[in-house]
Steps between C-alpha positions, in 0.01 A plus 500: 500500500236411246454607134304818583767613762780431255320695228454799740858500601616502131256784429641691798854468363393611152316801647779591739299436812745228596870486427684213329689431821168470689376254249818292522458488868153379463609232255809390711309212660322372182459228433587364851650603836703271731438482868676264736198272509315569179537614144224745419344492159419882433458428131199263550234768477627615162503143367176365642299791642532423867790560738671208675281352777648388835420145606526551879506141624845393607644855495579685819303829597833694432528352151143562408524866628830551319371376173178691534682828558737461210207396260301807606797724408426416139129416499196657656341167580624192696348158561614223736325169558503257791632751752497431870369757745851573642634583160188712412549700821866575406407605149216729624738662746726601209226547234191640678257470200570122464171299545511160665222240447549233776245260352717432195826650614510744213683823549478783245577868435253630251585859398443480126133408451480561130246252345663244270227251448241543218208368712391343817694205655306268728643280788268225621558263785314177571513527872603722785808287566620591143508872584874523581582387148225709352620803681849450358353507157298809570800699628707390210240593237437838669856615515528398129236760420182307496146570623435187698153365613476219755254229550555257785362178644315383188628136475320221326345367824261795461534588130197725513711755692716534185189588298405765747816690394495423133416856392834612649700199368378519137642856463853397584767475212682232695423302809725343771327206687655367824375158623621210710332164570416341164565831313174496301410870511731622212329263262155614617598864444672428170188347364307812562728773363686572168811648656819332622482333843823456710449216745695501826488184693534534884626267756167495683346167558512171687755217461437387145522851376880454543558868593344626174617241260146360448374855414800557264433176314124569478569844363753371250234261370235764470257447208456885484736603215550863639664365825877523564663408825785630714685332797336403828437800726659729238261793530781732389540304180131500431463876554817571290399293194148644518638851508713446192200358314285798598760734337460342165 
């Protein structure tokens, strides 16, 4: 339940369209609900504007499906990340409109598509191998109510490719840039635009990349002052923070 849903429920009680007992039943599991394997935070959408998101890695298919079903009883949308195919198949058998994105492992139910962002949000990837992380950012930003444009495979080894999409990039209110190797692309983008740039280091690269640590350190040391950094391979975090910025 988010702020708008809560407001509608209270208006229904005031108008007589809903009874007090109905409202109490709706409120019964606020702010949380205990399951044998999870404690669901149904209050989170009211506090932060986005329902609880399921981190699928390490959870069984039955746990993911059970959590998803209970979340959807109180929210029109649901997002799960790092979900395996077996778990996605089980969720889709119970929730037919669930969408699975095997490249990133994202799983979502997107029923309420009300725009929440004030402008365009761009997601850029340095190379094709960064796409799983970039897709996670895209799926997250979309379900949070943003119009998302994507520009892929424009890393610094061929920086002219970035300039070929600059007309699209410069219109964005906030940009997420996913890059591995030495992690230089966010700085290049940050030096060209006046909006916030969320840098997402990826674990793409050879030995001395240290599974994304080299990219992370490079991005943390960016000389472009509008660049901020999230954790390695955290496309979800990049898309989430960018979405919050785009609502301001």
